[in-house]
N, C-alpha and C positions, 0 to 999 in steps of 0.2 A: 346078492346085494353088494354093491360097491362100497368102498371105504372113503371117508372124508377127512381132510385135515385142514385146519384153519391156521394160517401163518399171520401172527400179530407182532407189531412193534411193541416192545416192552419198555421203551424209554420215551424220549421226545421226538421220535422219528429219526430217519437217516441211519437206521441200525444195520442196513445191508440186507433188507428183506428180498430185494430183487434177485440177488445172487442165489439165495436159498430157495426161493420159489422156482427159479430156473433149474436148479439142481434137482429138486424133487419132482419137477414136471415130467421127467423121464418116466415116472411110474404112474402117471395119471392120464385120464382121457379128457379132462376139462380143467381149466383154471378160470376162476371167477374174481373180478373186482367188485366190491360191494359197498364202498363208500368213498367219500372224497371226490376230487376232480383232478384237473391238470395242474394242481398245486403240488401233487406228488411227483417225486423223481426217483425212479428205480433204475440203477445202473447195472448192466450185465457186461461181463468180460468173458468172452469165449475165444480161446486160442489167441489172446492178446488184443482182440478186436472189441471195442467198446460200443455198446448200444444203450442209449438212455430212453426210457419209456416214461410216459406221464399218465396216460389213460389206458392204453392197451395192456392187458395182463401180461405178466412176465413169462408165461408159457408159450408165447407167440413164436419163439425161435425153434420150437420142437415140431417136427412133422407128426401128424396124426393127433395133435392136441388141439381141441376146440377151445376157443377163448370167449368169455362172456363178460359183459358189463351189466351189472345188476341195477335194479331200480333205485338203490341207495346212492348212486353216483350222480353228481351234477355234471352234465355233459356239454362241453363247448364244441359245437359242430365244427368250427374252423380248426380248433386244436386237434380234434380227432382225425380229421382228414389230412392235416399236415403230418401227423404221426404215421398214418397209414401210408402216405406217399413216401415218407422217409424209409419205411420198412420195405416197401415194394421196390424202391430203387436198389435195395440190398438183395433183391431176389426172393423176398419173403412174401408169400401171397396172403397178406394180412386180411384184406377185405373178404376173401373167401372163407377164412377161418373164424371170423369175428361175428358175434351175435350180441345185439344191444337191446336191453329191456325197453319195451314200449312205454314203461312208466318212468323212465329217466327224465328228470327235470332239465330243461335246456338252459344253459348258461349263455346269456346274450350280452351284446356290447354295453348296454346300460348298467349291467351288474359290475362291469369293470370300472366304469366311470364312477359309480357309487363307492366302490372299494377305495379308489384313489382319493376321492373327495373326503371320505371319512377319516382316512389315515392322516391326510394333510390337516384336517380340522382338529384332530387330537393333539397335534404337535408333539411335545416331549412325551406325552402319554400314549403315543401310537402303539398298537398291539404288535406290529411287525408282520403283517400279512404279506403274502406273496404278491398282492395287488392284482390277482387274476379273477376277482369277482366271486369267489367261492361263498363267502359269508352272505352277501346280498341274494345270491341264488337260493341258498338254503332258507333264507328269511321268506322269500316268495313262496317256497314250498310249504312252510309251516303256516303262512298266512292264507294258503289255499288260492293263491292267484298266479301260481307258476304256469308256464307253458311247458308241456311235456312232449316227448318224441311222438306219442300217439296223436297229438293235436295237429301234426303236419299232414295227416291224412285228409283233413278238410281245410283247404286253403282259405276259404272265405271266413270260416269260424276262427281260424288261426289269426287272420288279419284283424278281426274284431277284438280278440283277446289281447293281442299285442298292443293295439291302440289304447285299450283301457289301462293296461299296466304301465305303458310308457307315459301316459298323461300323468299318472301318479308320481312316477319316479322323476320325470323331467321337472315337475313342479318343485320337488325337493332339491334337485340339482341346481335349478336356477335361483330359487327364492331363499333357500336355506344355506346351501353350500356355496352359492355364487360361483358355480362351476359350469363347465360345458355340458350341453345336453345331447341326447341321442336323437338322431334324425329318424323319424318313423318310416318314411318311404325307403330310405337307404337300408335300414335294418331289415325291413320286410323283404326287400328284393334279395338281400344277401342270404338270409336264412332260407327263403324259398328256393333259391338257387342251389344252396348246399343240400337241401332236402332230397333232391334227386339222387344224390350219391349216398346219403345216409339212410334213407327210408328202406332200401332193400335189405339192410342189416337188422332192421327192427324185428324183434322176436318175442315170443312168450318164454322168457328165460326161466321162470319158475317151473313151467311144465317140462321144458327140455332137460333141466337139471334133474327133475324127478325121474324122467325116463332113463337118463344115463345111469343114475344110481340103481334103479330097479333092474337094469339089464347087466349089472355087475361092474360098471365103470367106476374108477376112482376119481374123486373130485378134490381139487385144492382151492381153498378160498384165500385170496391175497388181500391183506389189509394195507391201507395207506396211512402215513403219519405214524404216531405212536400213542400208547396208552395215556401218557401224561399230557397229551394234547386233546383228550376226550372232552367234549363240550360239557359233560356232566361230572366226570371224575378227574379231570385234569386240573392244571394250575390256572383256573378261571380268574379273570377273563382272558388270560394269555393262552388261548387254546384255539383249536380249529373249530369249524362250525358243524362237525358231524361227530357221531359216536365211533370211536376208533377201537373199541373193545370187542370181545368175541360175540356179544349179543347182537351187534350190528351185522354180523355175517348172516344171521337169520333174517332180520328185518330188511336188510339191503339186498337180499337175493330171493326171498320167498321160500327158502329151505327151512324146514322145521328145526328148532334148537336141538331136539333129541337125536337128530341125524348126524351130529358132529362126533367123530370118533377120537380125534386127537387135536390138541391145541398146542402149537409150537410158538414160544415167545422168542423173538430175536432181540439181542442186546449186545452192545459193544463191550469190549473188555475195559472200557472207560466210559465216560458219559459226554454227550454233546447236546447242544441245543441251538436252534436258529431263531432269531427274533428276540423280542423282549420277554420279560417274565422271570419269576424266581428260579434260581439254579444254585442250590446250597453248596455243591462241590466245585463250583466254577473256579478255574485257575486263571488269574489275570496276569500272571508274571511269566517268567521264562518257561516253567513247566507246561503251562497252557499253550504257549506259542510252539513249544517242541511237539506236543501232541498234534496240534493243528498242521504243522509242517509235515511230520512223518505220516500222519493219517490222511493227508490231502483233504482236510475237512473244509470243503467248500460246497455249497448247495448245488445239487444236480439240476434243480429247476431255476434258481435265481443267481447262482454263483456267489452268494453271500458267504463270508467266512463264518464258520460255526464256532460258537463258544465251547470250550473244552474243559473238562474237569475229571476228577477221579471217579471211580465206580461208586454209584450210590445204591447200596444194598437195601436201604430203607424204602426208597421209591420203587426199586425193582421187586421187592417182596410184595408191595401193594399191587403191582402189576400181576404177579402170580395169583393173588387172591381175586382180583377183579376179572381176570380172564379164565380162571380155572386151568392154568397152564399144566399140560401133561409133561412138558420138557422145555428146556432152554437151549438156544443156540447162541454161543458166544462168538462174536465176529471181531476181526481186527486184533487178535491176540498179538500178532507180529509187530504191531505198532509199539508195544511196550518193550520189545527187545532192546537190550543195552542199558536199561535204566538201573541205577544202583538200588533203588527202592521203589515200591509201589504202595499205594494206599487204597483202602476200602472204607467208605463211610458206613458205619454200622449203627449209627444213631444220630438224632438231632437234639441239640440242646436249645430249649426255648424257656425263657424266664427262669433260668437256673435249674430246670428239670430236663432230664434226658428221656426222649421218646424213641421208640423203635418202629413207630408207624407215623406216616404223615397226617397232619390235621388240616382240613380245608381252611384256607385263608391265613395259615401261619407259616407256610413254607418260606416266604420272603423274609421271615424273622429268624429262621433256623441257623444255628451254627453247627456245622458238621462235626461229628465225633468220629475220629479216624482210628483204624487199625493199620499199622505200618508193617509191611512185609518185605523181605529181601527180594530184589529183582533178579534178573538173569541176563547173562552176557551172550549166551548162545543164540544163534539165529533160528527162529521157529518158522520163518516164511516158507510156505510150500509143504510143510510137514503133513502127513496123512495118517500117522500112527500116534495115538495118545501116549503110549509108553515111551516113545522116543523124545517127548518134550522134556525140557530141562526140569529137574526136580522142583525148583522154585516156582516154575510156571504151573506145574501140576498142583502144587500146594495152594497157589493163588486161586486157581479154578475151583479146587475143593472147598476153599473158604467161602467163595461166592455161592457155591451150591448149598452149603450149610446155612448161610445167612438168608438166602432167598427161599429156602425150604422147597426147592424143586430140583430134579435131576438135570444135569447137563447132558443133552442128547447129541449135540454137534458142536464142533469148534471150527471156525473159519480162520485159516492161516495166510490168506492172501485173497486178492480180488477174483482170481480165475476160478471157474467152476470146479476144476480139479484140486484146488488147494483147500481141502476140507478134511477134517477128521470126523468120522461118523461112528459114535459109540452106540447109537440106537437109531435104527431106521424108523421114523415116525409112522410111515405107512404100513410097514411090517408089524410094528408094535401095536398099531390100532387093530390089526386082525387078531393078535393073540389076546388083547384085552377083551 
């Protein structure tokens, strides 16, 4: 029986999951994306060469690793093919290695039009979506009117279903949002044209993953976004439109929850967030600008500057609880090099009371309670031995570990695959557990 590991973002996304998935993919036979869409941006750096992925799982760069897109993903046919073409120009046979669930909801042009129209209508109250149609696509799924990859097998039935859903959405776009509408004939021709390239990748992902595990293959499940953007447990309504926590790995792939052996949560050594919404530890002055500049905190998908702040142990501890984290990976430790002092938020003060757990609907009113620790002047960039880290850096990591109540399994000290400290190999650990 093979082993499984789920890799989850433990903050507001952008934690560096792509690098860690790519690193661990050397030990697995399959990597699975199970939620989100092409709003995700996973950046891989191998020998100095950067590759940015949005839909294709981060294991695609490894020979012998099969990649799967599960039913929980909303799939833009155009975005997927553009990404495959980018990879194949680099000599990576992406199409041959990729299997896409027949149950994937198709993200179509009218979803993007709706996304933009809604954000514009909200004005100052805009959520800050990527504008890629993710929310409207998930809405169609829940409303049971979505078009799925399997629908492309019957072109006449697909055409009828598309007309029905477009009539509804175009009515809203024209009469409520006073916005541009989607052309039915153009949309139909475009998607049916793309279907010829996508349909050969359609597969029974659930069945294939079951067989891989039964035959002794290791499987890695790759989350997109982060726990605090979960539609149920995040900072609602400033969240994404899918469940970003461990439970979604089961529903978004068809693999039973009891078959997950290890859950690894990825978190930066500080905190970032893109878009609107509460962010208790946000730094709006020079400290925040310094973190943004040193960490190159700009979205891989949109290029938007990320909001930066000190490490939030209250929110991270809740991520540990929600996901059942077996271990934590701390990324971008090197960004804190050279700071005279570093801070960790260990509590929230709300209405004169201090809390150590977040409360739904109150995070925007929270004042962070900080613990201040001495920084370090030595360079940690590229270190691969925990004992070689500066004493103050080790103390900082130990305090994070204590406050979050989960062991630190890995530390990333740079963007390259090799710039990693591994105190515990999650896949080996899952075997001994």
